[in-house]
N, C-alpha and C positions, 0 to 999 in steps of 0.2 A: 228787217222783218219784224223785230220786236217793237220798234217804234210805230210801225204801221198798225200792229195789233192793238197797241195802247191807244193810238189816235182814232182807230175805228171804233173802239169801245166808248170813247169820250167825246166824239165829235158833236153830239147834240148839246153838250154843255150842261146837262142836268145829271144829278146823281141817280144812277140806276144800277140794277144788279148786273154783275159781269156775266156775259153769256157763257163763259167757261165754267163759272160757278153753277149756273143753271144746268148746263150739260152734265157736270159732275154729279149733281144731286139726282138727275134723271137716270144716269147710268148706274148710280148706286142703288136706286130703287129697283131697277130692272135686275141688277145683280142679286139683291135680296130676294126678289121673286124667284129667280132661277135657283137660288140656294134653298128656298123653302118648298119648291115644288116636289122634290123627292120625299120630303118629310110628310107633306100632306097627301100626295098621291105616289105611293111606293113604286108603281110601274114606271113612272117618269125617271126614276133613278137608274134605270137600265139603259137609257138613251144617252149616248155620248154627246149629242148635240146640246143637251141641257148643261152638262159639265163645261162644254166649250163656251156656252153663253154666259155661265156664271163667272168663269175666269176672265173672259173678254170684257164683260161689262164692269167687273170689279177693277181690273187693271186700268181700263179707260177712265173710270170714275176717279181713281186715285191720281192718275197722271193729270187729268184736267183740273182736279181740285188743287193740286200743288201749283200748276201753272196759273190758275185763276188768282191765287193768293199773290203770286209775283206780279201779275198784271194790276191787281188792285193797289198794291203798294206803289207801283209806278204811275198810277193815275192821279196822284196828288189829291185824293179825296173825291174824285169825280165818279168813282165806281164803288159799289158795295157788294157784299156777298161772302164776307169772311165767315159768317156763321154757317152758311150752306157748305162752303168749302171745308170748314173744320169738321162738320158732321160727316161729310163724305170721306174725309181722310180717316177719321176714327172708325167708321163702319167698314170701309174697305180694308183697313189694316187688320181688323178682327176677322174679316172674311178670308183674306189671303194668307194670314199668319199660319193657319193649319196646313196650308199647302206647302209651306216652308218647313214646318216642324215635323210633318208626317214622315218625309224621307229620313230626317235625322232620327226619329223614333224607330223607324224600321231598321236603320243601320245599327243602332244600339241593341235592338232586339236580336238581330242576326248575329251580332258579335257575341252577345251573351249566349245565344244558342250554340254557336261554334264552341265556346268554352265548355258548355254543358255536355255536348254530345261527342266532342273529339275523343275523349278517353274511352267512351263506350264503343265507338267504331273500332278503335285500336285493339281493345281487349277482346272483342269478338273475333277479330282477324287472328289473334294469337290462339284463341280457342279453336278456330278452324284448323290451324296448323297442328295443334295438339291432337285433334281428332284424326288427322291424316297420319300422324306419328303412331297412334295407337293401332290403326288398321294394319300397319306394316311391321308392328312389333308385338304381335300376339295379344293386343288389347292392353298392354302394360304402359304405364306412364314412364317418362324418362327419369334418369337420375337427377335429383334436385340440384346437385353440384355442377351439372353440365347441361341443364335443360335448354338454355339458350343455344349452346353450341349444337346440341343434338337436333333441335328443331331446324336450325339453319342447314344442317347436313341433310336432313330428310326432305324438307320443303324447298325446292329450288326457287320458287317464286318469292320466298321470304327473304328479307334483308334486315340489317341491323336497325334500320329506321323504324321497323315495326315494334321494336322493343323500347322505343322512346316516345313519350307523349308528344303529340304534334305541337302543343303550345309550351313545351318545356324542353327545348332543343339542347339545353346544357346538360340534361340528365345523361348518365351512362346507361342506366336501365330504370325504366319507370314502372315496371310490373314485377310482381313477386309470385313465384311458384310455391304452392303450399307444400312445405317440406314433409308434412305428416302423411302424404300420399305418394311420396317418392318411390318409384319402382313397383307400385301396387297395380293389380288388374282393375281397370276402370269399371268393368261390368259386375264386379263382386263386392262393391262398396256402395254406400248411400250416395245417390245421385245429387243430393242436396248439399254435399260437402263442398267447401270452397276449393276451387282449382287455381284460379289466378285472382290477384287483386292489385290495386294501384299503390305505389309507394315510390321511393327513390333510393338508389344504392348502387353497388358495383355490378358488374356483369355476372350473369347466372345468379341473380339475387333470389334467395329463397328463405322461407321462414314461416312464421305464423302471425297471430293477431298483434304481437308486439311491434310489428313493422307497419301497422296501419297508421297513417299520418294524415291529419286534416290540412288541406291547403286552401288558403283564401282564394275566392273567385273561381274555384274549380270543384266540380263534383267528383267524388270517388266512387268507382264502380267495382263490383265483385262479380266474378264469373264462376258459376257452379259447374260441377262435373256434367250436369245435364245439358250444358251449353247455354243456359239462360243467364243473362247478365242483369244485375239489379244495382240501383244506387244505394250506397251505404250511408246510413244516418248515424253520425257520431253522437248526436243528441240522445237517440233512443238505443244506440248500440245494436243495430240490426239492419236488415235489408228492407227496402221499401218495395212493395208490389201493389199493383193496381187491380182492383176487382171491377170488371166492366158491368157486372150485374148490379152491385150496390152503388157504383160510382165513387168509391172511397179508396184511399190508400191505407195499407196495413203494414205493420212492422213485424218481421219474424226474426228470431235470433239466428245467428250465424253458426253453422256447424263446421268445426275446424278439423276434427279427427274422426276416423271410423270407430264405431263401438267395438267391433272385433276386427282384428287385422287378419286378412286371409293368409293362409300358409303359402309360401313361395315354393314353386316346384324345384326339386333338387337338380342341380346341374352336375353331370358326371365330368370330372376333370380328366383331361387326357394325360395319360402316363408319359 
């Protein structure tokens, strides 16, 4: 088949352009037109047939250009068209390259998004469990020294996996309960006080700002008593919040302790 193709190209005995080189440059031209139509006329970008034409002509132009170079080399100088084939290969490579790189870029973006949001989803679930605990315990927070155990006992849907960051499976506990609000009534203290935040340590991990740790490639989140979670900025030493009106991010300092500690009700001991 290859010999027939070469002989068909050279049977007239004169130097002429390879038909495959001509086809490749025509396909490349049509591919460029299909690529440029959505840029010139945006409405064309909504038609899938335009995308199919672009991909089809570009691939056909690239394949015929490569094949024409092989035919020209086999013709022993009887065929020409290396320039056309070379132009087709360069143009089609640049046209097709984004189609290869876009899925890679999407994969990297999705992977980074997973790293960014994984901790947020987890800490919000623990906040929901904490809310359920409050409702059945008179509005009081659990004991800081047993908070993980008490949440597990109260929320049957909860498991130990919820206390470990999805991307840090080797951790024993990836979240910290703010020790300053241990056993306090949730509705009698500032709702902007920290409830939970990310770190790493033993089971029933509790403490304050001294346990905040920056981790490379991971965002750290802080959950407030109000139930709202924010990303913590180690650079600015505060939580980031977005103002939809101005379209800007702002930094607010973190509140760790209540200004006044509410009095705990007295418990009558049984004789």
